[in-house]
Backbone of each chain as ProteinMPNN parsed JSONL, in Angstrom:
{"seq_chain_A": "MPFTELVPLLKKLSHAEKLLLLHFLVAELLKESGLVPLSDGGTPASQGLYDSFEAASVLARALAEEKVATHG", "coords_chain_A": {"N_chain_A": [[21.535, 12.62, -33.069], [20.742, 13.194, -36.459], [17.423, 13.102, -37.843], [17.192, 12.185, -40.409], [19.327, 10.46, -40.642], [18.576, 8.548, -38.935], [16.375, 7.222, -39.964], [17.118, 5.249, -42.03], [18.294, 3.366, -40.33], [16.171, 2.63, -38.702], [14.599, 1.344, -40.538], [15.865, -1.029, -40.811], [15.129, -2.505, -38.691], [13.433, -5.335, -37.227], [10.063, -6.63, -37.685], [8.874, -7.063, -35.168], [10.56, -5.542, -33.548], [10.028, -3.006, -34.521], [7.387, -2.721, -33.699], [7.763, -2.733, -30.927], [9.286, -0.436, -30.665], [7.434, 1.45, -31.459], [5.579, 1.179, -29.38], [7.198, 2.026, -27.272], [7.624, 4.72, -27.998], [5.009, 5.743, -27.88], [4.463, 5.369, -25.166], [6.394, 7.094, -24.095], [5.473, 9.569, -25.072], [2.975, 9.741, -23.806], [3.819, 9.833, -21.165], [5.298, 12.222, -21.134], [3.219, 13.956, -21.591], [1.816, 13.725, -19.336], [-0.26, 11.936, -19.18], [-2.448, 9.21, -18.352], [-2.14, 5.898, -19.314], [-4.61, 3.832, -20.988], [-6.301, 0.942, -19.701], [-6.772, -2.519, -20.741], [-9.495, -2.715, -20.715], [-10.36, -0.235, -21.445], [-10.488, 1.699, -19.555], [-8.868, 4.13, -17.377], [-5.699, 2.93, -16.41], [-4.708, 1.593, -13.267], [-2.273, 3.199, -11.286], [-0.955, 2.632, -8.98], [-0.705, 1.907, -5.432], [-1.595, 4.263, -4.456], [-3.862, 5.153, -5.737], [-5.795, 3.252, -5.277], [-8.684, 3.193, -4.925], [-11.009, 1.732, -5.155], [-10.308, -0.556, -3.861], [-10.066, 0.5, -1.315], [-12.733, 1.03, -0.776], [-13.736, -1.526, -0.566], [-12.449, -2.394, 1.737], [-13.63, -0.669, 3.566], [-16.182, -1.695, 3.538], [-15.682, -4.223, 4.602], [-14.936, -3.518, 7.192], [-17.329, -2.393, 8.128], [-18.997, -4.621, 8.045], [-17.711, -6.193, 9.923], [-18.157, -4.724, 12.218], [-20.927, -4.954, 12.496], [-21.072, -7.714, 12.899], [-19.743, -7.921, 15.306], [-20.92, -6.087, 17.12], [-23.583, -6.186, 16.526]], "CA_chain_A": [[21.569, 12.064, -34.429], [19.674, 13.769, -37.282], [16.338, 12.17, -38.152], [17.46, 11.585, -41.736], [20.262, 9.34, -40.451], [17.895, 7.549, -38.109], [15.378, 6.485, -40.756], [17.648, 3.981, -42.599], [18.523, 2.411, -39.234], [14.863, 2.13, -38.268], [14.09, 0.432, -41.569], [16.542, -2.319, -40.656], [14.545, -3.223, -37.552], [12.455, -6.379, -37.542], [8.675, -6.234, -37.453], [8.641, -7.023, -33.714], [11.301, -4.396, -32.995], [9.294, -1.78, -34.887], [6.226, -2.633, -32.806], [8.25, -2.358, -29.594], [9.69, 0.966, -30.759], [6.173, 2.215, -31.481], [5.06, 1.133, -28.012], [8.083, 2.871, -26.473], [7.381, 6.128, -28.334], [3.685, 6.111, -27.35], [4.604, 5.469, -23.709], [7.151, 8.319, -23.82], [4.6, 10.72, -25.338], [1.97, 9.796, -22.729], [4.514, 10.26, -19.943], [5.607, 13.646, -21.281], [1.962, 14.715, -21.539], [1.19, 13.508, -18.032], [-1.498, 11.185, -19.371], [-2.446, 7.841, -17.855], [-2.583, 4.994, -20.38], [-5.836, 3.072, -20.71], [-6.137, -0.499, -19.543], [-7.409, -3.285, -21.815], [-10.935, -2.475, -20.667], [-10.652, 1.117, -21.899], [-10.528, 2.63, -18.419], [-7.503, 4.468, -16.986], [-5.056, 1.881, -15.625], [-4.28, 2.02, -11.939], [-0.839, 3.441, -11.243], [-0.321, 2.123, -7.766], [-1.554, 1.838, -4.239], [-2.095, 5.594, -4.109], [-5.214, 5.38, -6.274], [-6.583, 2.01, -5.151], [-9.884, 3.642, -4.19], [-11.983, 0.641, -5.121], [-9.828, -1.427, -2.775], [-10.406, 1.179, -0.056], [-14.171, 0.871, -0.509], [-13.939, -2.919, -0.122], [-12.013, -2.451, 3.145], [-14.667, 0.015, 4.354], [-17.287, -2.647, 3.656], [-15.241, -5.27, 5.538], [-14.997, -2.93, 8.545], [-18.744, -2.247, 8.477], [-19.508, -5.979, 8.312], [-17.101, -6.649, 11.173], [-18.844, -4.012, 13.311], [-22.234, -5.585, 12.645], [-20.868, -9.054, 13.461], [-19.274, -7.806, 16.684], [-21.834, -5.332, 17.977], [-24.966, -6.437, 16.133]], "C_chain_A": [[20.421, 12.673, -35.249], [18.656, 12.695, -37.676], [16.592, 11.443, -39.476], [18.429, 10.406, -41.623], [19.593, 8.188, -39.701], [16.984, 6.642, -38.955], [15.951, 5.192, -41.365], [17.878, 2.914, -41.527], [17.207, 1.786, -38.785], [14.307, 1.117, -39.275], [14.695, -0.959, -41.448], [15.946, -3.146, -39.525], [13.566, -4.287, -38.023], [11.052, -5.846, -37.26], [8.404, -6.074, -35.947], [9.343, -5.817, -33.078], [10.611, -3.076, -33.325], [8.072, -1.595, -33.989], [6.646, -2.169, -31.408], [8.669, -0.889, -29.559], [8.466, 1.881, -30.717], [5.589, 2.312, -30.065], [5.876, 2.061, -27.097], [7.785, 4.353, -26.708], [6.031, 6.606, -27.784], [3.763, 6.304, -25.833], [5.341, 6.748, -23.316], [6.277, 9.562, -23.991], [3.546, 10.881, -24.247], [2.6, 10.333, -21.454], [4.788, 11.765, -19.991], [4.353, 14.523, -21.168], [1.256, 14.57, -20.204], [-0.114, 12.75, -18.139], [-1.345, 9.754, -18.862], [-2.93, 6.92, -18.958], [-3.838, 4.232, -19.984], [-5.512, 1.601, -20.533], [-6.821, -1.195, -20.714], [-8.908, -3.014, -21.882], [-11.332, -1.075, -21.087], [-10.771, 2.132, -20.778], [-9.101, 2.972, -18.035], [-6.914, 3.381, -16.087], [-4.627, 2.438, -14.275], [-2.76, 2.152, -11.908], [-0.175, 2.863, -10.011], [-1.288, 2.08, -6.617], [-2.185, 3.191, -3.936], [-3.501, 5.849, -4.645], [-6.038, 4.092, -6.263], [-7.863, 2.299, -4.363], [-10.947, 2.551, -4.115], [-11.602, -0.327, -3.999], [-10.201, -0.826, -1.422], [-11.888, 0.998, 0.266], [-14.491, -0.555, -0.057], [-13.545, -3.049, 1.353], [-13.041, -1.761, 4.054], [-15.852, -0.925, 4.582], [-16.925, -3.754, 4.664], [-15.321, -4.773, 6.979], [-16.448, -2.84, 9.024], [-19.332, -3.605, 8.83], [-18.979, -6.516, 9.637], [-17.806, -6.003, 12.372], [-20.204, -4.642, 13.565], [-22.088, -6.945, 13.319], [-20.495, -8.982, 14.942], [-20.332, -7.177, 17.605], [-23.313, -5.535, 17.633], [-25.624, -5.233, 15.508]], "O_chain_A": [[19.272, 12.675, -34.806], [19.002, 11.522, -37.822], [16.26, 10.269, -39.642], [18.361, 9.464, -42.413], [19.988, 7.028, -39.816], [16.851, 5.449, -38.683], [15.331, 4.136, -41.231], [17.688, 1.722, -41.77], [17.128, 0.586, -38.523], [13.633, 0.158, -38.9], [14.122, -1.943, -41.917], [16.22, -4.34, -39.409], [12.949, -4.159, -39.08], [10.875, -4.773, -36.684], [7.796, -5.097, -35.51], [8.797, -5.161, -32.19], [10.607, -2.147, -32.518], [7.753, -0.482, -33.57], [5.986, -1.334, -30.79], [8.444, -0.187, -28.573], [8.452, 2.917, -30.053], [5.165, 3.379, -29.621], [5.322, 2.78, -26.265], [7.702, 5.14, -25.766], [5.918, 7.725, -27.285], [3.213, 7.259, -25.284], [4.979, 7.41, -22.343], [6.323, 10.485, -23.178], [3.252, 11.995, -23.812], [2.02, 11.163, -20.753], [4.545, 12.486, -19.023], [4.412, 15.666, -20.715], [0.23, 15.205, -19.959], [-0.988, 12.897, -17.285], [-0.266, 9.166, -18.929], [-4.019, 7.126, -19.494], [-4.099, 4.012, -18.801], [-4.572, 1.08, -21.134], [-7.388, -0.534, -21.583], [-9.517, -3.072, -22.95], [-12.518, -0.747, -21.088], [-11.113, 3.291, -21.016], [-8.192, 2.195, -18.327], [-7.548, 2.96, -15.12], [-4.235, 3.599, -14.158], [-2.048, 1.305, -12.448], [1.034, 2.632, -10.001], [-2.502, 2.196, -6.781], [-3.197, 3.262, -3.238], [-4.246, 6.654, -4.088], [-6.877, 3.876, -7.137], [-8.097, 1.736, -3.294], [-11.691, 2.459, -3.139], [-12.462, -0.845, -3.287], [-10.598, -1.539, -0.501], [-12.263, 0.834, 1.427], [-15.406, -0.768, 0.738], [-14.222, -3.728, 2.125], [-13.291, -2.214, 5.171], [-16.444, -0.953, 5.661], [-17.758, -4.164, 5.472], [-15.722, -5.512, 7.877], [-16.758, -3.166, 10.17], [-20.078, -3.729, 9.801], [-19.688, -7.197, 10.377], [-18.024, -6.644, 13.4], [-20.593, -4.842, 14.715], [-22.873, -7.295, 14.2], [-20.869, -9.849, 15.733], [-20.598, -7.664, 18.704], [-24.19, -5.098, 18.379], [-26.793, -5.297, 15.127]]}, "seq_chain_B": "MVDRVRFAFTEVDPSLGALSTLPYLPIVLTYQNQSLRVSGLLDTGSSVNVLPYEMGLRLGAVWERQRLSVPLGGNLSKFEARAVVMTANVEQFPPVELAFAWTKDRNAPLILGHMNFFLAFDVCFYRSELAFEVSPKRY", "coords_chain_B": {"N_chain_B": [[-4.052, 10.129, 30.54], [-1.52, 9.701, 28.047], [-1.663, 11.611, 25.102], [-0.324, 11.637, 22.753], [2.351, 10.188, 20.975], [5.809, 10.066, 20.374], [7.921, 8.915, 17.787], [10.955, 7.529, 16.451], [12.352, 7.744, 13.14], [13.176, 4.854, 11.194], [16.285, 3.462, 10.415], [17.08, 2.028, 7.416], [19.16, 1.172, 5.755], [22.293, 0.923, 6.882], [24.617, 1.819, 5.624], [23.813, 3.963, 4.174], [22.77, 5.642, 5.985], [20.994, 8.417, 7.304], [19.716, 8.929, 4.94], [18.341, 6.697, 4.265], [16.173, 6.355, 5.914], [12.983, 5.45, 7.238], [9.488, 5.859, 8.115], [8.621, 3.682, 10.302], [6.184, 2.126, 12.226], [5.842, 0.748, 15.431], [3.611, -1.833, 16.217], [0.935, -3.74, 17.558], [-0.707, -6.44, 16.31], [-3.802, -8.124, 16.428], [-5.576, -11.05, 15.847], [-8.486, -12.695, 16.176], [-7.581, -14.742, 18.755], [-4.889, -14.442, 18.584], [-1.78, -12.787, 18.703], [0.601, -10.437, 17.355], [3.654, -8.764, 17.376], [4.659, -6.184, 15.389], [6.169, -4.124, 12.772], [4.904, -1.422, 11.019], [4.874, 0.248, 7.888], [4.363, 3.634, 7.666], [2.436, 5.016, 5.306], [1.563, 7.549, 3.512], [1.024, 7.677, 0.899], [-0.45, 5.548, 0.17], [-3.582, 4.148, -0.556], [-4.691, 2.212, 0.996], [-4.446, -0.131, 3.8], [-1.986, -2.676, 3.912], [-1.464, -6.11, 4.246], [1.076, -8.436, 4.529], [1.293, -11.763, 3.14], [2.432, -13.938, 4.693], [2.424, -12.877, 7.253], [-0.275, -12.657, 7.841], [-0.92, -15.359, 7.93], [0.625, -16.151, 10.131], [-0.784, -14.893, 12.077], [-2.938, -16.436, 12.256], [-4.984, -16.194, 10.432], [-7.228, -17.419, 7.951], [-6.99, -17.985, 4.627], [-8.969, -18.93, 2.817], [-11.291, -18.379, 4.134], [-11.741, -15.697, 3.954], [-13.802, -13.618, 2.27], [-14.075, -11.294, 0.778], [-12.845, -9.841, -2.049], [-10.026, -7.861, -2.867], [-9.202, -5.307, -5.028], [-6.112, -4.439, -5.826], [-3.775, -1.861, -6.855], [-0.878, -1.061, -8.922], [2.337, -2.569, -8.218], [1.302, -4.631, -6.731], [-0.895, -5.478, -8.038], [-0.858, -7.796, -9.49], [-1.152, -9.806, -7.739], [-3.461, -11.755, -5.841], [-5.723, -10.365, -3.497], [-7.318, -10.22, -0.311], [-9.861, -9.003, 1.908], [-9.28, -8.409, 5.345], [-9.982, -8.052, 8.754], [-8.401, -6.681, 11.571], [-7.481, -6.33, 15.039], [-5.786, -3.557, 16.327], [-3.093, -2.424, 18.284], [-1.561, 0.45, 19.354], [1.049, 1.609, 21.119], [-0.1, 2.835, 24.239], [-2.608, 3.512, 23.474], [-6.2, 3.35, 22.97], [-7.441, 0.235, 21.647], [-7.879, -0.299, 18.087], [-9.911, -1.123, 15.217], [-8.489, -2.354, 12.343], [-8.675, -2.513, 8.855], [-7.349, -4.645, 6.422], [-5.795, -5.083, 3.224], [-5.156, -8.149, 2.448], [-2.548, -9.479, 1.018], [-1.455, -11.895, -1.399], [1.136, -11.704, -1.998], [4.266, -12.531, -0.948], [6.407, -10.959, -0.416], [5.628, -8.434, 0.163], [5.575, -5.377, 2.071], [4.409, -4.579, 5.42], [1.937, -2.307, 5.258], [0.7, 0.774, 6.343], [-1.948, 2.592, 5.552], [-4.22, 5.042, 4.079], [-6.925, 4.014, 4.241], [-7.493, 1.946, 6.684], [-5.864, 3.23, 8.473], [-5.008, 5.936, 8.638], [-7.394, 7.09, 9.096], [-7.974, 6.425, 11.611], [-5.919, 7.31, 13.198], [-4.051, 10.286, 13.912], [-1.234, 11.662, 12.36], [1.877, 13.225, 12.619], [4.546, 14.335, 10.787], [7.993, 14.862, 11.262], [10.26, 15.213, 9.423], [12.764, 16.377, 9.118], [13.762, 16.141, 11.614], [13.92, 13.498, 11.867], [11.746, 12.118, 12.959], [8.4, 11.181, 14.065], [5.038, 11.83, 15.125], [2.321, 10.245, 16.741], [-1.155, 10.155, 17.286], [-4.326, 9.191, 18.671], [-7.341, 9.49, 16.703], [-9.376, 12.439, 17.012], [-12.583, 12.649, 18.46]], "CA_chain_B": [[-3.414, 9.291, 29.506], [-0.753, 10.437, 27.039], [-2.477, 11.64, 23.881], [0.528, 11.675, 21.563], [3.628, 9.508, 21.207], [6.806, 10.395, 19.35], [8.744, 7.775, 17.357], [12.065, 7.875, 15.554], [12.405, 7.049, 11.86], [14.034, 3.665, 11.236], [17.318, 3.419, 9.382], [16.943, 0.768, 6.683], [20.473, 0.786, 5.241], [23.298, 1.649, 7.675], [25.636, 2.455, 4.791], [23.254, 5.216, 3.647], [22.417, 6.482, 7.133], [19.715, 9.139, 7.362], [19.061, 8.919, 3.622], [17.534, 5.479, 4.104], [15.253, 6.211, 7.043], [11.557, 5.382, 6.912], [8.651, 5.895, 9.323], [8.027, 2.402, 10.695], [5.489, 2.248, 13.508], [5.638, -0.515, 16.152], [2.178, -2.033, 16.367], [0.566, -5.125, 17.881], [-1.918, -6.863, 15.598], [-4.46, -9.28, 17.032], [-6.65, -11.648, 15.047], [-9.088, -13.651, 17.106], [-6.829, -14.675, 20.02], [-3.457, -14.504, 18.298], [-1.199, -11.443, 18.558], [1.933, -10.362, 16.756], [4.255, -7.423, 17.437], [5.274, -5.95, 14.076], [6.386, -2.722, 12.412], [4.213, -1.08, 9.779], [5.348, 1.464, 7.222], [3.351, 4.686, 7.525], [2.517, 5.36, 3.888], [0.477, 8.464, 3.137], [0.798, 7.496, -0.531], [-1.223, 4.326, -0.084], [-5.019, 4.268, -0.244], [-5.148, 1.118, 1.865], [-3.491, -0.913, 4.593], [-1.632, -3.929, 3.238], [-0.921, -7.135, 5.137], [1.748, -9.482, 3.757], [0.658, -13.077, 3.257], [2.956, -14.739, 5.809], [2.012, -12.252, 8.52], [-1.663, -13.071, 8.052], [-0.91, -16.771, 8.338], [1.16, -16.225, 11.504], [-1.833, -14.41, 12.983], [-4.007, -17.439, 12.285], [-6.046, -15.94, 9.441], [-7.37, -18.486, 6.952], [-7.237, -17.334, 3.339], [-10.224, -19.393, 2.201], [-12.453, -17.855, 4.875], [-11.906, -14.263, 3.662], [-14.575, -13.71, 1.025], [-14.074, -10.044, 0.006], [-11.653, -9.675, -2.873], [-9.595, -6.452, -2.876], [-8.424, -5.024, -6.242], [-5.007, -3.51, -5.566], [-3.089, -1.343, -8.037], [0.579, -1.06, -8.892], [3.057, -3.842, -8.209], [0.53, -5.675, -6.055], [-2.095, -5.802, -8.818], [-0.792, -9.156, -10.049], [-1.398, -10.772, -6.663], [-4.802, -11.702, -5.286], [-5.783, -9.832, -2.125], [-8.638, -10.338, 0.323], [-10.014, -8.118, 3.068], [-9.279, -9.029, 6.665], [-10.027, -7.012, 9.795], [-7.616, -7.049, 12.75], [-7.414, -5.327, 16.096], [-4.425, -3.015, 16.383], [-2.734, -1.64, 19.459], [-0.391, 1.318, 19.219], [1.386, 2.09, 22.465], [-1.168, 2.625, 25.227], [-3.859, 4.047, 22.945], [-7.261, 2.342, 22.883], [-7.332, -0.59, 20.426], [-8.746, 0.062, 16.956], [-10.056, -2.13, 14.17], [-7.886, -1.961, 11.068], [-8.966, -3.413, 7.734], [-6.167, -4.806, 5.57], [-5.781, -5.864, 1.989], [-4.225, -9.25, 2.728], [-2.059, -9.851, -0.31], [-0.749, -13.178, -1.542], [2.555, -11.4, -2.203], [5.021, -12.854, 0.261], [7.471, -9.968, -0.204], [5.069, -7.099, 0.421], [5.756, -4.898, 3.452], [3.179, -4.201, 6.129], [1.719, -0.898, 4.951], [-0.407, 1.44, 7.04], [-2.354, 3.635, 4.617], [-5.378, 5.897, 4.394], [-8.049, 3.182, 4.677], [-8.098, 2.967, 7.485], [-4.985, 3.674, 9.556], [-4.999, 7.391, 8.787], [-8.706, 7.521, 9.585], [-8.02, 6.097, 13.046], [-4.841, 8.024, 13.9], [-3.435, 11.473, 13.316], [0.222, 11.512, 12.359], [2.611, 14.435, 12.229], [5.913, 13.969, 10.423], [9.066, 15.853, 11.42], [11.3, 14.484, 8.68], [14.086, 16.974, 9.354], [14.22, 15.669, 12.929], [13.837, 12.036, 11.781], [10.761, 11.688, 13.959], [6.978, 11.423, 13.783], [4.188, 11.694, 16.305], [1.042, 9.587, 16.467], [-2.18, 10.298, 18.322], [-5.617, 8.668, 18.199], [-8.173, 10.542, 16.117], [-10.261, 13.11, 17.976], [-13.99, 12.445, 18.093]], "C_chain_B": [[-2.677, 10.174, 28.489], [-1.539, 10.432, 25.731], [-1.64, 11.633, 22.611], [1.862, 11.004, 21.9], [4.559, 9.787, 20.033], [7.665, 9.15, 19.057], [9.872, 8.299, 16.465], [11.899, 7.137, 14.234], [13.38, 5.87, 12.0], [15.014, 3.685, 10.074], [17.283, 2.049, 8.71], [18.299, 0.251, 6.21], [21.547, 1.589, 5.966], [24.338, 2.363, 6.817], [25.142, 3.788, 4.23], [22.789, 6.159, 4.757], [21.047, 7.114, 7.018], [18.981, 9.15, 6.023], [18.126, 7.737, 3.462], [16.539, 5.299, 5.243], [13.8, 6.262, 6.574], [10.737, 5.382, 8.2], [7.956, 4.55, 9.58], [7.431, 2.543, 12.089], [5.356, 0.877, 14.173], [4.156, -0.662, 16.494], [1.936, -3.501, 16.735], [-0.748, -5.441, 17.183], [-2.484, -8.1, 16.283], [-5.581, -9.753, 16.117], [-7.196, -12.814, 15.85], [-8.227, -13.676, 18.374], [-5.317, -14.668, 19.82], [-2.897, -13.101, 18.051], [0.214, -11.52, 18.007], [2.431, -8.92, 16.865], [5.042, -7.205, 16.15], [5.554, -4.455, 13.892], [5.719, -2.458, 11.079], [4.751, 0.222, 9.212], [4.207, 2.455, 7.096], [3.467, 5.245, 6.106], [1.334, 6.239, 3.492], [0.178, 8.376, 1.636], [0.015, 6.238, -0.857], [-2.673, 4.531, 0.328], [-5.444, 3.298, 0.846], [-4.028, 0.598, 2.763], [-3.215, -2.206, 3.836], [-0.972, -4.877, 4.234], [-0.233, -8.201, 4.293], [1.198, -10.877, 4.093], [1.114, -13.843, 4.498], [2.485, -14.188, 7.156], [0.57, -12.635, 8.86], [-1.746, -14.512, 8.542], [-0.434, -16.912, 9.784], [0.122, -15.754, 12.516], [-3.041, -15.362, 13.013], [-5.146, -17.18, 11.313], [-6.048, -17.068, 8.403], [-7.824, -17.849, 5.639], [-8.625, -17.68, 2.787], [-11.452, -18.812, 2.909], [-12.677, -16.364, 4.624], [-12.585, -14.163, 2.302], [-14.575, -12.426, 0.209], [-12.755, -9.879, -0.737], [-11.304, -8.185, -2.988], [-8.738, -6.184, -4.123], [-7.33, -3.979, -5.989], [-4.368, -3.051, -6.876], [-1.584, -1.52, -7.91], [1.187, -2.447, -8.894], [2.248, -4.976, -7.608], [-0.682, -6.114, -6.874], [-2.064, -7.23, -9.357], [-0.985, -10.231, -8.984], [-2.835, -10.621, -6.167], [-4.72, -11.138, -3.87], [-7.202, -9.961, -1.596], [-8.671, -9.479, 1.58], [-10.002, -8.925, 4.359], [-9.207, -7.909, 7.706], [-9.309, -7.514, 11.045], [-7.76, -5.958, 13.808], [-5.966, -4.863, 16.207], [-4.232, -2.195, 17.657], [-1.464, -0.86, 19.174], [-0.13, 1.921, 20.594], [0.24, 1.82, 23.433], [-2.517, 3.169, 24.768], [-4.933, 2.949, 22.938], [-7.132, 1.534, 21.59], [-8.3, -0.131, 19.341], [-8.838, -1.113, 15.995], [-9.405, -1.59, 12.907], [-8.235, -3.004, 10.009], [-7.755, -3.438, 6.807], [-6.524, -5.474, 4.255], [-4.71, -6.925, 2.215], [-3.774, -9.816, 1.388], [-1.367, -11.207, -0.284], [0.755, -12.959, -1.76], [3.313, -11.623, -0.892], [6.101, -11.821, 0.557], [6.942, -8.572, 0.096], [5.375, -6.675, 1.856], [4.398, -4.7, 4.116], [3.015, -2.698, 5.927], [0.525, -0.372, 5.73], [-0.785, 2.656, 6.201], [-3.625, 4.344, 5.045], [-6.572, 5.113, 4.919], [-7.479, 1.993, 5.415], [-7.179, 3.46, 8.61], [-5.071, 5.179, 9.763], [-6.383, 7.966, 9.098], [-8.798, 7.318, 11.1], [-6.982, 6.869, 13.854], [-4.442, 9.288, 13.143], [-1.923, 11.313, 13.439], [0.852, 12.82, 11.901], [4.067, 14.049, 11.983], [6.863, 15.156, 10.645], [10.292, 15.243, 10.747], [12.693, 15.046, 8.963], [14.659, 16.558, 10.705], [14.232, 14.143, 12.982], [12.89, 11.479, 12.835], [9.341, 11.905, 13.44], [6.189, 11.19, 15.056], [2.832, 11.121, 15.903], [0.094, 9.85, 17.617], [-3.485, 9.713, 17.775], [-6.456, 9.804, 17.633], [-9.063, 11.151, 17.2], [-11.694, 12.944, 17.522], [-14.744, 13.756, 18.108]], "O_chain_B": [[-3.151, 11.249, 28.123], [-2.026, 9.388, 25.297], [-2.187, 11.623, 21.509], [2.428, 11.225, 22.971], [4.157, 9.75, 18.87], [8.075, 8.436, 19.972], [9.761, 9.345, 15.826], [11.365, 6.028, 14.205], [14.29, 5.9, 12.828], [14.64, 3.892, 8.919], [17.439, 1.025, 9.376], [18.563, -0.95, 6.255], [21.711, 2.783, 5.715], [24.882, 3.389, 7.224], [25.945, 4.642, 3.854], [22.458, 7.318, 4.506], [20.066, 6.452, 6.681], [17.769, 9.357, 5.977], [17.222, 7.762, 2.626], [16.105, 4.177, 5.503], [13.441, 7.0, 5.657], [11.221, 4.959, 9.249], [6.836, 4.324, 9.122], [8.089, 3.019, 13.014], [4.824, -0.055, 13.57], [3.529, 0.269, 16.998], [2.651, -4.39, 16.273], [-1.769, -4.797, 17.428], [-1.745, -9.006, 16.668], [-6.418, -8.968, 15.671], [-6.491, -13.774, 16.163], [-8.16, -12.641, 19.037], [-4.556, -14.864, 20.768], [-3.467, -12.324, 17.285], [0.919, -12.516, 18.166], [1.728, -7.978, 16.497], [5.977, -7.949, 15.852], [5.217, -3.636, 14.746], [5.943, -3.188, 10.113], [5.044, 1.167, 9.944], [3.185, 2.146, 6.482], [4.469, 5.867, 5.752], [0.25, 5.745, 3.179], [-0.81, 8.938, 1.163], [-0.164, 5.898, -2.026], [-2.958, 5.023, 1.42], [-6.436, 3.527, 1.538], [-2.845, 0.846, 2.529], [-4.107, -2.763, 3.196], [-0.053, -4.502, 4.963], [-0.869, -8.811, 3.434], [0.706, -11.118, 5.195], [0.288, -14.34, 5.264], [2.187, -14.947, 8.079], [0.24, -12.9, 10.017], [-2.525, -14.843, 9.437], [-0.998, -17.679, 10.564], [0.146, -16.167, 13.676], [-4.028, -15.115, 13.707], [-6.166, -17.866, 11.359], [-4.998, -17.594, 8.033], [-8.899, -17.255, 5.558], [-9.357, -16.796, 2.342], [-12.535, -18.765, 2.327], [-13.7, -15.82, 5.04], [-12.015, -14.575, 1.291], [-15.024, -12.436, -0.937], [-11.688, -9.79, -0.129], [-12.187, -7.351, -3.184], [-7.663, -6.767, -4.264], [-7.604, -2.78, -5.946], [-4.412, -3.762, -7.879], [-1.085, -2.059, -6.922], [0.642, -3.382, -9.482], [2.472, -6.144, -7.927], [-1.416, -7.013, -6.464], [-3.11, -7.81, -9.647], [-0.982, -11.423, -9.29], [-3.361, -9.511, -6.082], [-3.765, -11.401, -3.14], [-8.169, -9.828, -2.346], [-7.648, -9.258, 2.228], [-10.629, -9.98, 4.456], [-8.46, -6.943, 7.546], [-9.565, -8.62, 11.522], [-8.113, -4.818, 13.506], [-5.039, -5.672, 16.185], [-5.082, -1.395, 18.046], [-0.435, -1.424, 18.803], [-0.962, 2.636, 21.153], [-0.324, 0.726, 23.454], [-3.454, 3.278, 25.559], [-4.61, 1.762, 22.904], [-6.756, 2.08, 20.554], [-9.392, 0.358, 19.629], [-7.964, -1.979, 15.96], [-9.733, -0.493, 12.454], [-8.109, -4.208, 10.232], [-7.206, -2.395, 6.452], [-7.424, -6.31, 4.18], [-3.514, -6.637, 2.176], [-4.515, -10.533, 0.716], [-0.776, -11.606, 0.719], [1.543, -13.904, -1.712], [3.033, -10.989, 0.125], [6.654, -11.803, 1.656], [7.72, -7.633, 0.265], [5.428, -7.514, 2.755], [3.367, -4.658, 3.445], [3.851, -1.911, 6.37], [-0.532, -1.003, 5.769], [-0.039, 3.633, 6.141], [-4.052, 4.265, 6.197], [-7.17, 5.493, 5.926], [-7.0, 1.071, 4.754], [-7.653, 4.04, 9.587], [-5.189, 5.656, 10.891], [-6.53, 9.165, 9.333], [-9.599, 7.962, 11.777], [-7.148, 7.062, 15.059], [-4.491, 9.347, 11.914], [-1.404, 10.89, 14.472], [0.417, 13.434, 10.926], [4.734, 13.504, 12.864], [6.569, 16.289, 10.266], [11.235, 14.813, 11.412], [13.672, 14.303, 9.039], [15.869, 16.611, 10.925], [14.521, 13.56, 14.027], [13.195, 10.497, 13.512], [9.104, 12.689, 12.521], [6.614, 10.453, 15.946], [2.275, 11.47, 14.862], [0.483, 9.779, 18.782], [-3.724, 9.736, 16.567], [-6.299, 10.956, 18.039], [-9.449, 10.487, 18.163], [-11.994, 13.082, 16.336], [-15.941, 13.782, 17.826]]}, "name": "protein", "num_of_chains": 2, "seq": "MPFTELVPLLKKLSHAEKLLLLHFLVAELLKESGLVPLSDGGTPASQGLYDSFEAASVLARALAEEKVATHGMVDRVRFAFTEVDPSLGALSTLPYLPIVLTYQNQSLRVSGLLDTGSSVNVLPYEMGLRLGAVWERQRLSVPLGGNLSKFEARAVVMTANVEQFPPVELAFAWTKDRNAPLILGHMNFFLAFDVCFYRSELAFEVSPKRY"}
């Protein structure tokens, strides 16, 4: 569909629908660019278990504490 | 002693056959004096081991006594997780200590990930043969 035909349709959208469309377009652009969106805190949001490195460091600490408790 | 054991991939959906096979490893987890024979998904894409909530309870772990909070990403990020250390036996290999992110998610699978399953064991995948081999890490 040509962009010129799309504009009148977009104008008919409600305020909330326009916001959702904006969010969709930003997400699509980030995905196409291979960029990771920022979380609310301004840091890159975690994508999954594959990059849960902070969690891994907590488990390393738990293991170390367990060794001390077991072997002194 | 045998230094390497070969396992077959597990077919998850019989209607899809080999397309639905995953590397599940039979493992015995022990917490204090309670043991459970389970299957863990070998997941090289996971930074951590993950223990589902019910499994932890069946092993006698007490949620309130685990004081280290574990920040998980992805689908599990909306569930609280706490660190718990268990003894794991794979075949006849010497037992190892595995640290798990014990998630409150009741539907999570048992995941064996980098911290610290893949630090304790070497695994070689032969996906085309629907098999994998596990051996204890070499010192």
